[in-house]
C-alpha positions as CSV (number, residue, x, y, z in Angstrom):
1,M,64.6,84.2,138.5
2,D,61.7,85.7,140.4
3,E,61.1,84.5,143.9
4,I,58.0,82.3,144.2
5,P,55.5,83.9,146.6
6,P,54.7,82.0,149.8
7,I,51.7,80.2,151.2
8,L,50.4,81.7,154.4
9,V,49.3,79.2,157.1
10,A,47.0,80.6,159.8
11,E,46.4,78.0,162.5
12,D,46.1,78.5,166.3
13,E,47.0,75.0,167.3
14,P,50.9,74.8,167.2
15,L,51.1,71.0,166.4
16,V,48.5,71.3,163.6
17,R,50.3,74.4,162.2
18,L,53.6,72.5,162.2
19,T,52.0,69.5,160.5
20,I,50.5,71.7,157.8
21,T,53.7,73.7,157.3
22,D,55.8,70.5,157.0
23,A,53.4,69.0,154.5
24,L,53.5,72.2,152.3
25,E,57.3,72.5,152.6
26,E,57.7,68.8,151.6
27,G,55.4,69.6,148.7
28,G,57.8,72.3,147.5
29,Y,56.1,75.4,148.9
30,T,57.6,78.3,150.8
31,V,55.5,78.9,153.9
32,L,54.7,81.8,156.3
33,E,53.1,81.0,159.6
34,A,50.6,82.9,161.7
35,P,49.3,81.6,165.1
36,D,46.2,83.8,165.0
37,G,44.0,86.0,162.8
38,M,45.7,89.3,163.7
39,S,49.2,87.9,162.9
40,A,47.8,86.6,159.6
41,I,46.3,90.0,158.8
42,Q,49.7,91.6,159.4
43,H,51.4,89.1,157.1
44,I,48.8,89.8,154.4
45,D,49.1,93.6,154.7
46,A,52.9,93.4,154.6
47,A,53.1,91.0,151.6
48,N,53.7,92.1,148.1
49,H,52.2,88.8,146.9
50,L,50.9,85.5,148.4
51,R,50.2,82.3,146.4
52,G,47.8,80.8,148.8
53,L,46.2,80.8,152.3
54,V,45.6,77.8,154.4
55,T,43.5,78.8,157.4
56,D,41.6,77.2,160.2
57,I,38.2,78.7,160.6
58,R,38.4,79.2,164.3
59,L,41.5,81.1,165.2
60,G,40.8,82.1,168.8
61,S,40.5,85.8,169.4
62,G,40.6,88.3,166.6
63,P,39.6,87.6,163.0
64,N,38.4,84.1,162.1
65,G,39.3,82.2,159.0
66,W,36.3,83.4,157.0
67,Q,37.2,87.1,157.7
68,L,40.9,86.4,157.0
69,A,40.2,84.9,153.6
70,H,37.9,87.8,152.6
71,H,40.6,90.3,153.7
72,A,43.3,88.4,151.8
73,R,41.1,88.2,148.6
74,E,40.7,92.0,148.7
75,K,44.4,92.4,148.2
76,F,45.1,89.2,146.2
77,P,41.9,88.4,144.2
78,A,43.3,85.2,142.7
79,L,44.6,83.8,146.0
80,A,44.1,80.1,146.5
81,V,42.3,79.5,149.8
82,V,42.0,76.2,151.7
83,Y,40.0,76.2,154.9
84,V,40.7,73.5,157.4
85,T,38.3,72.8,160.3
86,A,37.3,70.2,162.8
87,D,33.8,71.8,162.8
88,S,31.0,71.2,160.4
89,I,31.6,72.5,156.9
90,T,27.9,73.6,156.4
91,E,28.8,77.3,156.7
92,W,31.4,77.1,153.9
93,P,29.1,77.8,150.9
94,A,27.8,81.0,152.6
95,E,30.9,82.2,154.4
96,G,33.8,81.0,152.3
97,V,35.3,83.0,149.4
98,P,34.5,81.8,145.9
99,Q,36.8,79.2,144.3
100,S,38.1,77.9,147.6
101,T,37.9,74.5,149.3
102,V,37.5,73.1,152.7
103,L,39.1,70.1,154.4
104,Q,37.7,68.4,157.4
105,K,40.2,67.7,160.1
106,P,41.9,65.2,160.3
107,F,43.1,65.1,156.7
108,A,46.1,63.5,155.0
109,A,49.1,65.7,154.1
110,A,48.7,64.6,150.5
111,E,45.1,65.7,150.5
112,L,46.1,69.2,151.6
113,V,48.9,69.5,149.0
114,T,46.6,68.2,146.3
115,A,43.8,70.6,147.2
116,L,46.1,73.6,147.2
117,A,47.8,72.6,143.9
118,N,44.3,72.2,142.3
119,L,43.3,75.7,143.4
120,L,46.6,77.2,142.2
121,V,46.1,75.6,138.7
122,A,42.4,76.8,138.7
123,N,43.5,80.3,139.6
124,N,46.3,80.3,137.0
125,S,49.1,80.3,139.5
126,S,51.2,77.3,138.7
127,P,52.2,75.1,141.7
128,S,55.6,74.4,140.3
129,T,58.5,75.8,142.3
130,S,61.2,75.4,139.7
């Protein structure tokens, strides 16, 4: 059986990253974590495949979530992308990648898992881990 590609979580706040990772793992996903944009870029560049990206928009120094998603989509065009932010989402239509979604912090764990699963289905990448 082929290994199911992971979801990359890029979030600079450690407790938020842990919460997101736990929610996704409880939802049956394998997760890679990145504490900043540069680490996330390294994960993307080293990966043979990723199923999805969950990224904060503001990631401290280095690439932000908008730039990270565009970079990831160059390598993985069907990548499911969920942006998470405490900021206003008004920039999302202009800055975000097509066929992505944005969640306003705080959000429920189930809301994140559902949003990611919906994008995976829409992008023809089944959310099933079996």
